N, C-alpha and C positions, 0 to 999 in steps of 0.2 A: 271211447264210448261203448263199443261193442263188448269189451271186457267187463265194464261196469254192469251192462245190461244182463250179461250171463250170470253175474255173481249176485244179482239182486232178485229176491223172491217176493212174491205178492200172494195174498191169501184169497181164496175163493169164499165169498160170503154166502153164496147160494146159487143154485141153478134151477129155475122152475118156470113154468108157463106163466104169462101175465097178460091179463086183458088190456091193461094200459099200454103195454108195448105193442100189442096187436093194433089197438086203436091209433096209436101214434104212427105206426107204419102206414096204415091205410089212409089216415087223414093227410099225412105228408104227401102221399102219391096223389090224392084227390085234389089238393090245393096247389101243388107245385106248378110253377110257370116254366121250369127247365124243359128243354127239348125232349128229354127222355120220358117225361111224365105221360103224355098221351099214349105212345105205344106200350108203355109199361102197364097202364090201366087197362088198355084193350087186351093185353095178354092175360092179365089177372082175370078179366071178365070171361075170357075163353077157357080158362083152366080151373081156377080155384073159387072164384066168386062171381057168379053170373049176376049181372045187374050193376057192376061197378062202373061201367062206362056211362050208364044213364045217370048215375049219381054224381059224377064228376062235375058237370056244369052247375047244377043247383048248389052243391056244397061249396064249390070254389067261389061262387058269387056271394053266398052268405058269409063265408069265412073272410073274404077280402073286404067286404063292407063292414064287418065287425071290427077289424083291426086297423085298416087304412094305414098300413106302414109298408116298409120294403123288406121286412124280415122274410126269408125264404122258409117255407114249410111251417112246422109247428113245434119248435124247440121247447116251448113252454109246457107242453103237455106232460112229459115225463117228470119234469121238475115239480110241477104242481101236484102230480100224483104222489111223488115222494114226500112232498110237504104235508100232504094229507094222510100219509101212512098207509096208502093203498096201492102202492106201485107193484107189489108182488101178488095181489089178488087175482085169482083166475076168472073172476066175474067182475063186471064194472059197477055193481050195485053201490058199493061204498064210495067209489069215485064220483058217481053221479050225485050221491047224497052230499059229498064234500063240496061239490060245485054248486049245490043248491043254496048254500048259505055262506056268509063271509066268515073268514077265520076268527076264532074267539080271541086269539092273542093279537097284540099290536102288530100291524103290518111291518115286515122287515124291509130293509133296503135291498132291492134286487138290481143286479146289473142288467137283467133283461127286463125292459120296460113292460112287456106284456104281463109278466108275473106281478108287477106292482099294480097294474090296472085290475087284474083278477082279484087281488087282495082287497081292493077298495070299492069296486063297482059291481054291485049285486046284479044289476040288469045285464051287464056284459057277461058276468059269470054264468048266469042262467041261460043266456043265449048261446054261450059257448057249450054248456052242458047239452042243450037241445041239439046242436050240430053233432056232437059225439053220439048222442042217443040215436039219431037217424042213421049214422054210419053203422052203429052196433046192431041196429034192427036188421040190416042187410047181412051182417057178418055172423050174427049169433047162431043161426041154424047150422051153418057150416062148421063153426067153432065147436058146437056141442056134438055134432055127428062125428067129426073126424079130427078137427084141428087140435083140440085140447089134448086128446090122447096121444097124438103124434108128438106134440110139443113136450108132453110129460116124458115120453120115451127118450126124446133127445136130451132132456134135462138130466135124466139118470145117466146117460152116456157121458155127458160133460162132467158130471160129478165124479164118475169113475175115472175119467182121464185126468182130472185135476184134483184128486182126493188129497194130495199132499201139497204144501206150499210150492207153487210153480215158479220157475224162472221166467223172467220177462221174455226171454228169447223163445221159450217153449210156447207161451201164450201167443206171441206174434206168429209163430210157425203154424199154429192151429187155426188161425183166422182164415175164413173162406176168401176166395178171390173177390176183389173189389170192395172189401170191407173198409170202412173209414180208417181203421188202424193200419191197414196195409197200404193205404193211399198216402199216409204220412211218411216222412222220412223215418228211418228206423230210430234215429236219435230222438226225434220229437215224440214218437209213440212210447219209447222207453221212459222218457222224462215224465210223461203224463202218468203212466202206470206207477212209476217209482214215487211220484209225489203223493199219491193216495194210498198205495200199499194194499188196498182192498178192492175187490171187484165182484160184480155179479154177472152171470151169464144167463141171458134170457132167450131161449129158442123161440122164434116167431114163425108161426105157421104160414101166414100170408106173405112173408118175405121170400121172394123168389131168388134174390141174389143180393150181394152187398151186406147191409146190416145197419145197426144203430150204434151210436157212441154218445154218452152223456156223462158229464162230470157232475155228480150229485153232491159234491162237497166232502162227504165222508167216504165215498167210494166211487168207482167208475162203473157205470151201467154199460154192458156190452151185449147188444142184441145181435143174434145170428140167425140165419135160416134154420128152421127146425129140421128140414130134410134137404140135403144138397143133391139127393139122387132120385127124387121123384121123376117119373117119365116126362112130365111137362118141362122139367128143367133141362132135359137133354135138348129139346128144341130151342129153349131160350139160350143155352150156352152155345149151341151151334150157330145161332144167329148172331150172338154177341161176338164170338171169335171172328166170324166172317166179316162182320161190320168193322171191327177194330183193325183187321188186317187189310181191308179193302184199299185203304190209302196207300199201302205198300205193294199192291198187286200189279202196278203199272211200271215196267222197267224204266221208262224215261223219267218218271217221277222219282224213282229211287236213285237214278243217276244224278238228278239235280240235288237230291237230299245229301248224297255222299259228297258232292262238290261243296255244298254249303257247310257241311260238317268240317271240312278241312280249310275252306276259305270263305268266311262270311262275305257275301257279295250282294250287290244290287242286281236288278233284273237284267240290265244291259250288260253288265260285266259277265253274268252267268251265260247270257246269250252268246257273247263273243268267245268265252272260254270253252263252251261245249259245242259250238257250231250249230246251235238250234235257232229257230225263229223266235222273235220276241213274243208273239201271241202264245206260242207253246209254253215257253218258260213262265210267262205271266200266269197262265191258267193253272199250271202245276204248282207254282209257288202259292197261288191263292188257295188251292186245295190242301196243301201242306199246312198253311197258316190256319185254315179253318179247323183242321184236326189238332191244332196246338203243337205241331212238331217244329214249326219255325216261327220266329217272331222278328219284328222289325226293331233294330237297335241302332244306337248312334255310335259310330266308330270314326275317330279322327275328324269330327265335324260333319260327317255325312251319314245318311241312312242306308243301312244294309240289312240283309236277312241272315239270321244266324239260327242254327238248330238248337232247340231245347232238348239237351241230352236227357234231362230228367223225364220229360214227357215221352220221349222215344223209348227210354227204358221201361217206363210205366206201361206203355202200350204193349210192348213185347212181353213183359212179365204178366200182365193181365191175361193175355192170350195163353201163355204157357201154363199159368196156375189154373186157369179154367179147364184146360184140357187134362192137366195132371190129376185133378180130383176124381176123374173117372177111371183111373188105373186101380 
């Protein structure tokens, strides 16, 4: 698979700032229920977008009541903007106009139910537009003053680096730490890029880490942080690395982890094997499980704890890659 990925090239369709990508990033943070959302919004409030924390509660409530489903975030936004032909606009004027009326053409079948509803329900469509308008009202002054120019400079840099058809391996190597593409297995990411053969890169000013990934049908949308090296990101990266490695900072816990890597075991077996107390082992196993490093599995008719090697490797790679980008 790696040889195929190195031999396959994909073409850059464009790299430019986009208001829809900025909105999608902000809205996703504001409406997320995942544990990372609250601290991420607080950090955004302290650094790039003052007022974001105050907006989270009202926007999240309105958004949740609008959809009443269990879909995480707002995957429909980028797809809807692409459908309206305004995904690459640097201002959201056409996007808001697109969401103010129903599509003229016959609604298409959408795998994502939210898109189907947006194509047929004008009240929902306009309520959705109003939510986006409120988010943009907060973001627009910052976007106009600094965000758009920084994202444009990042776009020129991406265009320079990917001026010729790039190998899939090159693209994956250029992705920032914690990007959705880097969180996939290399084979899965390569298959996605190979299937479409075309991609756009969109630097996102309000994205402080990670990024976006959307399959638009004709190409792959890849959102990346516009600047990985802004001073505020030093603080964020330091906190991220410390948090990720905290679970491995206790020798007894690592001792238990090493034991479970070689011999998947239950709590009592681990207690006997390592000569520790049962409460100590239970607490450390609980913390390892909460971090995703161990999971309960069935072996020979009984339940034991085994190490998730992929999660462990991901944790270590996230920390390494985050530190490496500052060299």
